[in-house]
C-alpha positions as CSV (number, residue, x, y, z in Angstrom):
1,M,38.5,185.2,146.4
2,G,35.6,187.5,145.0
3,D,37.6,187.2,141.2
4,K,35.6,186.6,138.6
5,Q,37.4,184.4,136.5
6,P,36.9,185.0,133.0
7,D,34.4,183.1,130.4
8,L,36.4,181.0,127.8
9,R,35.4,180.5,124.8
10,L,36.0,178.6,121.8
11,V,36.3,180.2,119.0
12,A,36.3,178.4,115.5
13,S,38.7,179.3,112.7
14,D,38.4,179.1,109.2
15,P,38.3,175.5,108.1
16,P,41.9,174.5,106.7
17,A,43.3,174.9,103.6
18,C,43.2,171.7,101.1
19,V,46.4,169.1,102.2
20,H,47.6,168.9,98.3
21,H,48.2,165.8,97.2
22,W,49.8,166.3,93.7
23,L,50.0,164.5,90.8
24,L,52.9,165.3,88.6
25,G,52.9,165.2,85.0
26,D,55.9,164.7,82.5
27,P,58.9,166.9,82.6
28,V,58.5,169.7,79.6
29,N,61.2,172.2,79.2
30,N,62.6,171.9,82.7
31,Q,59.4,172.2,83.9
32,I,56.8,169.4,85.6
33,V,53.3,171.2,86.3
34,G,51.8,169.4,89.1
35,R,48.0,168.9,89.8
36,C,46.2,168.6,92.9
37,R,44.1,165.8,92.9
38,S,41.7,167.2,96.0
39,C,41.5,171.0,94.8
40,G,42.6,171.1,91.1
41,A,45.2,173.6,92.3
42,R,48.1,173.6,89.8
43,R,51.7,174.4,90.4
44,V,54.6,174.2,88.2
45,Y,58.0,172.8,89.6
46,S,62.1,172.6,88.4
47,G,62.2,169.4,86.5
48,S,66.3,170.2,87.4
49,V,67.5,168.9,90.7
50,E,70.4,171.2,90.2
51,G,70.8,174.3,92.0
52,T,67.9,172.9,94.5
53,D,68.2,173.3,98.2
54,R,67.7,169.1,98.7
55,F,70.2,168.5,95.7
56,D,72.3,171.3,97.1
57,D,72.1,169.6,100.6
58,Y,72.9,166.4,99.8
59,R,75.8,167.2,97.6
60,E,77.4,169.0,100.5
61,L,76.7,165.9,103.2
62,T,78.2,162.9,100.4
63,A,81.1,165.4,99.7
64,S,81.7,165.4,103.0
65,S,81.1,161.8,103.7
66,T,83.5,158.6,103.3
67,Y,81.0,156.5,103.0
68,Y,81.4,156.3,99.7
69,T,84.9,156.9,99.3
70,D,85.7,154.0,102.0
71,R,83.8,151.8,99.4
72,R,85.6,152.3,96.7
73,I,89.4,151.9,98.0
74,A,87.5,148.3,99.4
């Protein structure tokens, strides 16, 4: 009962980084340049969905789905 509890202190961390709001430009040479509306950061995105993880996942999911196959037959 004589044990003293340690002092708990709130430690403030660095302010959070910008939560980007990307404004995307037109595709040029299969690349899309994005600029953050809040902080001005720039990022280059691929202008093609081929070879991206999300496109490959979509293609895999739809290839195994019977939804579209059943619709074409009906």
